[in-house]
C-alpha positions as YAML, in Angstrom:
chain: A
units: angstrom
residues:
- id: 1
  name: MET
  ca: [-13.28, 4.86, 13.11]
- id: 2
  name: ASN
  ca: [-12.86, 5.61, 9.41]
- id: 3
  name: ALA
  ca: [-9.27, 5.22, 8.15]
- id: 4
  name: GLY
  ca: [-9.43, 8.58, 6.37]
- id: 5
  name: LEU
  ca: [-10.41, 10.38, 9.56]
- id: 6
  name: ILE
  ca: [-7.58, 8.74, 11.48]
- id: 7
  name: HIS
  ca: [-5.10, 9.77, 8.79]
- id: 8
  name: LEU
  ca: [-6.49, 13.32, 8.76]
- id: 9
  name: ALA
  ca: [-6.32, 13.64, 12.55]
- id: 10
  name: LEU
  ca: [-2.74, 12.39, 12.63]
- id: 11
  name: GLY
  ca: [-1.89, 14.77, 9.79]
- id: 12
  name: PHE
  ca: [-2.91, 17.76, 11.90]
- id: 13
  name: VAL
  ca: [-0.19, 16.90, 14.41]
- id: 14
  name: GLY
  ca: [2.36, 15.89, 11.76]
- id: 15
  name: CYS
  ca: [2.17, 12.16, 12.44]
- id: 16
  name: CYS
  ca: [0.14, 10.76, 9.52]
- id: 17
  name: TRP
  ca: [3.11, 8.53, 8.67]
- id: 18
  name: LEU
  ca: [2.34, 6.50, 11.83]
- id: 19
  name: TYR
  ca: [-0.84, 5.22, 10.21]
- id: 20
  name: ALA
  ca: [0.43, 4.98, 6.63]
- id: 21
  name: PHE
  ca: [3.80, 3.22, 6.75]
- id: 22
  name: PRO
  ca: [2.53, -0.27, 7.81]
- id: 23
  name: SER
  ca: [0.44, -0.44, 4.62]
- id: 24
  name: ARG
  ca: [3.59, 0.12, 2.56]
- id: 25
  name: SER
  ca: [5.26, -2.78, 4.35]
- id: 26
  name: ARG
  ca: [2.28, -5.08, 3.67]
- id: 27
  name: LEU
  ca: [2.18, -4.05, 0.01]
- id: 28
  name: ARG
  ca: [5.92, -4.62, -0.37]
- id: 29
  name: GLU
  ca: [5.73, -8.05, 1.27]
- id: 30
  name: HIS
  ca: [2.67, -9.11, -0.73]
- id: 31
  name: PHE
  ca: [4.24, -8.28, -4.10]
- id: 32
  name: ALA
  ca: [7.84, -9.15, -3.05]
- id: 33
  name: LEU
  ca: [9.10, -5.63, -3.72]
- id: 34
  name: PRO
  ca: [12.55, -4.53, -2.57]
- id: 35
  name: GLU
  ca: [12.83, -2.17, 0.40]
- id: 36
  name: GLU
  ca: [14.60, 0.65, -1.45]
- id: 37
  name: PRO
  ca: [16.04, 3.27, -1.17]
- id: 38
  name: CYS
  ca: [15.51, 3.00, 2.60]
- id: 39
  name: SER
  ca: [13.11, 1.39, 5.07]
- id: 40
  name: ASP
  ca: [9.35, 1.90, 4.74]
- id: 41
  name: PHE
  ca: [9.35, 3.86, 7.97]
- id: 42
  name: TRP
  ca: [11.81, 6.48, 6.68]
- id: 43
  name: VAL
  ca: [10.12, 6.80, 3.29]
- id: 44
  name: HIS
  ca: [6.88, 7.76, 5.06]
- id: 45
  name: VAL
  ca: [8.56, 10.02, 7.63]
- id: 46
  name: CYS
  ca: [10.41, 11.99, 4.95]
- id: 47
  name: CYS
  ca: [7.63, 12.28, 2.37]
- id: 48
  name: THR
  ca: [4.28, 10.64, 3.13]
- id: 49
  name: PRO
  ca: [2.49, 12.07, 0.04]
- id: 50
  name: CYS
  ca: [5.22, 10.68, -2.25]
- id: 51
  name: ALA
  ca: [5.07, 7.28, -0.55]
- id: 52
  name: ILE
  ca: [1.28, 7.08, -0.86]
- id: 53
  name: CYS
  ca: [1.53, 8.07, -4.54]
- id: 54
  name: GLN
  ca: [4.10, 5.30, -5.15]
- id: 55
  name: GLU
  ca: [1.88, 2.75, -3.38]
- id: 56
  name: SER
  ca: [-1.13, 3.75, -5.46]
- id: 57
  name: ARG
  ca: [0.88, 3.52, -8.68]
- id: 58
  name: GLU
  ca: [2.18, 0.06, -7.71]
- id: 59
  name: LEU
  ca: [-1.34, -1.18, -6.99]
- id: 60
  name: LYS
  ca: [-2.49, 0.09, -10.40]
- id: 61
  name: ASN
  ca: [0.49, -1.63, -12.06]
- id: 62
  name: GLN
  ca: [-0.52, -4.87, -10.33]
- id: 63
  name: GLY
  ca: [-4.08, -4.58, -11.71]
- id: 64
  name: ALA
  ca: [-5.82, -3.27, -8.58]
- id: 65
  name: ASP
  ca: [-7.98, -0.16, -8.20]
- id: 66
  name: PRO
  ca: [-6.70, 1.70, -5.10]
- id: 67
  name: SER
  ca: [-9.97, 3.61, -4.75]
- id: 68
  name: LEU
  ca: [-11.84, 0.35, -4.06]
- id: 69
  name: GLY
  ca: [-9.69, -0.83, -1.17]
- id: 70
  name: TRP
  ca: [-7.94, -4.17, -0.87]
- id: 71
  name: GLY
  ca: [-10.98, -6.25, 0.13]
- id: 72
  name: SER
  ca: [-13.09, -4.91, -2.73]
- id: 73
  name: ASN
  ca: [-10.33, -5.65, -5.22]
- id: 74
  name: ILE
  ca: [-10.18, -9.25, -3.99]
- id: 75
  name: GLU
  ca: [-13.97, -9.53, -4.44]
- id: 76
  name: LYS
  ca: [-13.73, -8.01, -7.92]
- id: 77
  name: TRP
  ca: [-11.03, -10.50, -8.91]
- id: 78
  name: ARG
  ca: [-13.18, -13.37, -7.58]
- id: 79
  name: ARG
  ca: [-16.24, -12.19, -9.55]
- id: 80
  name: GLU
  ca: [-14.17, -11.87, -12.72]
- id: 81
  name: LYS
  ca: [-12.44, -15.20, -11.97]
- id: 82
  name: ILE
  ca: [-9.03, -13.56, -12.03]
- id: 83
  name: THR
  ca: [-6.28, -14.87, -9.79]
- id: 84
  name: PRO
  ca: [-4.98, -12.00, -7.64]
- id: 85
  name: PRO
  ca: [-1.31, -11.27, -8.29]
- id: 86
  name: ILE
  ca: [0.28, -12.88, -5.26]
- id: 87
  name: VAL
  ca: [4.04, -13.28, -5.30]
- id: 88
  name: VAL
  ca: [5.56, -16.07, -3.24]
- id: 89
  name: PRO
  ca: [8.18, -14.62, -0.87]
- id: 90
  name: GLY
  ca: [11.71, -15.45, -1.81]
- id: 91
  name: MET
  ca: [11.08, -15.61, -5.55]
- id: 92
  name: ASN
  ca: [13.04, -13.27, -7.76]
- id: 93
  name: ARG
  ca: [11.56, -11.24, -10.55]
...
């Protein structure tokens, strides 16, 4: 099923955060971002639209186009011979 339809269906019952918060955790782990001001779960429960906006902005700051999706961005970086910005866990900024 399409991810957008799942998110929309969960939104009708007030549970869209169930689908969205794991992506924030993956994004945070991939780019070694701190889990602030609270856990990913609570950020999405309290304000899912704000969390999604922050995730989109972070992807843009990292050189990705959120409208393409993660897999398409990886392909784009391969075509352009750009190394995707992958941060090794445990390294400090």
